[in-house]
One Martini backbone bead per residue (centre of mass of N, CA, C, O) as a GRO file, in nm:
protein
  173
    1MET     BB    1   6.550  -6.169 -13.830
    2THR     BB    2   6.795  -5.947 -13.930
    3GLN     BB    3   7.044  -5.958 -14.142
    4PRO     BB    4   7.326  -5.808 -14.261
    5ASP     BB    5   7.220  -5.869 -14.572
    6GLY     BB    6   6.877  -5.837 -14.519
    7ASN     BB    7   6.773  -6.087 -14.435
    8ILE     BB    8   6.518  -6.300 -14.323
    9ARG     BB    9   6.505  -6.477 -14.006
   10PHE     BB   10   6.356  -6.737 -13.844
   11GLU     BB   11   6.306  -6.772 -13.499
   12PRO     BB   12   6.264  -6.933 -13.225
   13ALA     BB   13   6.077  -6.881 -12.942
   14SER     BB   14   6.114  -6.899 -12.574
   15CYS     BB   15   6.032  -6.593 -12.514
   16ASN     BB   16   5.822  -6.331 -12.350
   17ASN     BB   17   5.830  -5.964 -12.298
   18SER     BB   18   5.579  -5.754 -12.152
   19THR     BB   19   5.462  -5.402 -12.130
   20LEU     BB   20   5.216  -5.212 -11.948
   21ASN     BB   21   5.181  -4.845 -11.937
   22LEU     BB   22   4.999  -4.621 -11.732
   23LEU     BB   23   5.000  -4.258 -11.770
   24LEU     BB   24   4.929  -3.973 -11.555
   25SER     BB   25   5.016  -3.627 -11.611
   26GLN     BB   26   5.080  -3.314 -11.420
   27THR     BB   27   5.144  -2.995 -11.417
   28ILE     BB   28   5.236  -2.759 -11.159
   29ALA     BB   29   5.266  -2.439 -11.194
   30PRO     BB   30   5.345  -2.320 -10.897
   31THR     BB   31   5.604  -2.552 -10.882
   32GLY     BB   32   5.705  -2.735 -11.141
   33GLY     BB   33   5.570  -2.992 -11.103
   34THR     BB   34   5.458  -3.345 -11.084
   35VAL     BB   35   5.176  -3.534 -11.123
   36PHE     BB   36   5.109  -3.898 -11.072
   37VAL     BB   37   4.958  -4.178 -11.244
   38GLN     BB   38   4.999  -4.546 -11.216
   39LYS     BB   39   5.003  -4.842 -11.438
   40GLN     BB   40   5.130  -5.181 -11.430
   41LEU     BB   41   5.213  -5.451 -11.669
   42GLN     BB   42   5.373  -5.769 -11.662
   43ARG     BB   43   5.475  -6.021 -11.911
   44PHE     BB   44   5.587  -6.371 -11.894
   45ASP     BB   45   5.690  -6.597 -12.144
   46ASN     BB   46   5.737  -6.955 -12.136
   47PHE     BB   47   5.747  -7.189 -12.386
   48ILE     BB   48   5.900  -7.434 -12.274
   49GLN     BB   49   5.720  -7.443 -11.988
   50ASP     BB   50   5.438  -7.325 -12.017
   51SER     BB   51   5.453  -7.016 -11.892
   52THR     BB   52   5.307  -6.747 -11.682
   53LEU     BB   53   5.403  -6.419 -11.575
   54TYR     BB   54   5.303  -6.166 -11.330
   55LYS     BB   55   5.361  -5.812 -11.300
   56GLY     BB   56   5.340  -5.499 -11.099
   57ILE     BB   57   5.157  -5.194 -11.071
   58PRO     BB   58   4.858  -5.138 -10.944
   59PHE     BB   59   4.918  -4.847 -10.794
   60GLY     BB   60   5.055  -4.522 -10.865
   61ILE     BB   61   5.176  -4.231 -10.682
   62GLY     BB   62   5.305  -3.891 -10.748
   63GLN     BB   63   5.595  -3.662 -10.715
   64ILE     BB   64   5.772  -3.417 -10.906
   65GLN     BB   65   6.066  -3.223 -10.824
   66PRO     BB   66   6.268  -2.998 -10.923
   67LEU     BB   67   6.578  -2.909 -10.804
   68LEU     BB   68   6.589  -2.595 -10.925
   69TYR     BB   69   6.266  -2.601 -10.855
   70THR     BB   70   6.129  -2.433 -10.584
   71ASN     BB   71   5.853  -2.431 -10.344
   72GLN     BB   72   5.830  -2.327 -10.023
   73LEU     BB   73   5.503  -2.361  -9.998
   74ILE     BB   74   5.563  -2.671 -10.064
   75ASP     BB   75   5.497  -2.997  -9.945
   76VAL     BB   76   5.549  -3.280 -10.108
   77GLU     BB   77   5.496  -3.502  -9.897
   78GLN     BB   78   5.220  -3.391  -9.804
   79MET     BB   79   5.081  -3.413 -10.091
   80GLU     BB   80   5.125  -3.714 -10.122
   81GLN     BB   81   4.945  -3.790  -9.876
   82VAL     BB   82   4.686  -3.688  -9.986
   83LEU     BB   83   4.676  -3.866 -10.241
   84VAL     BB   84   4.681  -4.137 -10.091
   85ASN     BB   85   4.421  -4.095  -9.924
   86VAL     BB   86   4.217  -4.039 -10.156
   87VAL     BB   87   4.268  -4.286 -10.331
   88LYS     BB   88   4.221  -4.505 -10.117
   89ASN     BB   89   3.924  -4.431 -10.069
   90ALA     BB   90   3.826  -4.467 -10.366
   91LEU     BB   91   3.902  -4.769 -10.383
   92GLU     BB   92   3.731  -4.863 -10.135
   93ALA     BB   93   3.445  -4.775 -10.271
   94CYS     BB   94   3.498  -5.002 -10.468
   95GLY     BB   95   3.396  -5.240 -10.687
   96PRO     BB   96   3.321  -5.436 -10.911
   97GLY     BB   97   3.333  -5.235 -11.209
   98GLN     BB   98   3.469  -5.002 -11.069
   99CYS     BB   99   3.612  -4.660 -11.057
  100VAL     BB  100   3.903  -4.449 -11.090
  101ASP     BB  101   3.951  -4.105 -11.138
  102VAL     BB  102   4.200  -3.887 -11.289
  103ILE     BB  103   4.183  -3.525 -11.306
  104SER     BB  104   4.390  -3.300 -11.485
  105ARG     BB  105   4.456  -2.960 -11.437
  106THR     BB  106   4.592  -2.659 -11.404
  107ASN     BB  107   4.387  -2.573 -11.137
  108TYR     BB  108   4.314  -2.900 -11.097
  109LEU     BB  109   4.219  -3.189 -10.899
  110LEU     BB  110   4.049  -3.498 -10.978
  111ILE     BB  111   3.896  -3.743 -10.758
  112ARG     BB  112   3.702  -4.025 -10.880
  113ASN     BB  113   3.400  -4.225 -10.817
  114ASN     BB  114   3.151  -4.510 -10.872
  115GLY     BB  115   3.087  -4.595 -10.600
  116GLN     BB  116   3.009  -4.549 -10.300
  117PRO     BB  117   2.815  -4.332 -10.166
  118ILE     BB  118   2.784  -4.033  -9.973
  119PRO     BB  119   2.615  -3.961  -9.717
  120ALA     BB  120   2.527  -3.676  -9.558
  121GLU     BB  121   2.584  -3.763  -9.256
  122ILE     BB  122   2.878  -3.850  -9.321
  123ALA     BB  123   3.004  -3.601  -9.474
  124ALA     BB  124   2.991  -3.412  -9.214
  125ASN     BB  125   3.238  -3.614  -9.065
  126LEU     BB  126   3.504  -3.687  -9.237
  127PHE     BB  127   3.698  -3.441  -9.101
  128ASN     BB  128   3.691  -3.567  -8.842
  129PRO     BB  129   3.841  -3.677  -8.579
  130PHE     BB  130   3.815  -4.032  -8.560
  131TYR     BB  131   3.632  -4.065  -8.811
  132SER     BB  132   3.470  -4.377  -8.919
  133THR     BB  133   3.329  -4.634  -9.144
  134ARG     BB  134   3.556  -4.828  -9.055
  135SER     BB  135   3.662  -5.069  -8.837
  136GLU     BB  136   3.987  -5.018  -8.925
  137GLY     BB  137   3.964  -4.727  -8.893
  138GLN     BB  138   4.101  -4.399  -8.770
  139GLY     BB  139   4.032  -4.097  -8.877
  140ILE     BB  140   4.302  -3.929  -9.021
  141GLY     BB  141   4.327  -3.889  -9.335
  142LEU     BB  142   4.129  -3.635  -9.385
  143THR     BB  143   4.226  -3.458  -9.158
  144LEU     BB  144   4.515  -3.429  -9.269
  145SER     BB  145   4.438  -3.336  -9.553
  146ARG     BB  146   4.303  -3.078  -9.465
  147GLU     BB  147   4.546  -2.944  -9.323
  148ILE     BB  148   4.730  -2.936  -9.565
  149LEU     BB  149   4.552  -2.772  -9.761
  150LEU     BB  150   4.518  -2.526  -9.576
  151ASN     BB  151   4.825  -2.462  -9.545
  152HIS     BB  152   4.837  -2.427  -9.875
  153GLN     BB  153   4.581  -2.276  -9.979
  154PHE     BB  154   4.376  -2.496 -10.062
  155SER     BB  155   4.102  -2.583 -10.218
  156PHE     BB  156   3.814  -2.806 -10.132
  157SER     BB  157   3.620  -3.110 -10.216
  158LEU     BB  158   3.344  -3.337 -10.104
  159ARG     BB  159   3.125  -3.527 -10.333
  160THR     BB  160   2.812  -3.643 -10.430
  161ASN     BB  161   2.676  -3.659 -10.718
  162ASP     BB  162   2.400  -3.700 -10.925
  163ASP     BB  163   2.566  -3.917 -11.106
  164GLY     BB  164   2.730  -4.089 -10.853
  165TRP     BB  165   2.985  -3.936 -10.822
  166THR     BB  166   3.279  -3.913 -10.635
  167ALA     BB  167   3.443  -3.598 -10.540
  168PHE     BB  168   3.788  -3.480 -10.525
  169ARG     BB  169   3.872  -3.140 -10.504
  170ILE     BB  170   4.166  -2.948 -10.610
  171GLU     BB  171   4.273  -2.626 -10.578
  172PHE     BB  172   4.558  -2.421 -10.698
  173GLY     BB  173   4.440  -2.098 -10.761
   0.00000   0.00000   0.00000
């Protein structure tokens, strides 16, 4: 600790609080808004009690739309629902050691994972109402996402590529 006279005095620390925040954000040119993906981990060390506590945001996604700049053609809540559905599916396809990437460019957003690939016979039905590959699934997430994207006149694709990555691509322009 630096003293008012400029000398440095060392004080014993009884606790430490640190935060790691990873954030990816991209401005969406047609709307003036921003789409973001976030992961946060907070660590609190209590040296007196010799304990460590962790908390954080496992995975967060969202969209920010400036109040004074609105595009009446885009429903922010609906687009957020699309992102939630697609990222949730990507996370559920992954096992230990596999990951989800969100790649944002000016004209498109790519959400991809290197988890379980989608067989062709299943891919043909994924956007059909009430079709699900999960016993607890309802089969409405991708159907709803398709309708929202079509209503916003955004093109999109979902496929497992030759490199093993399954990619959901949304074109903005």
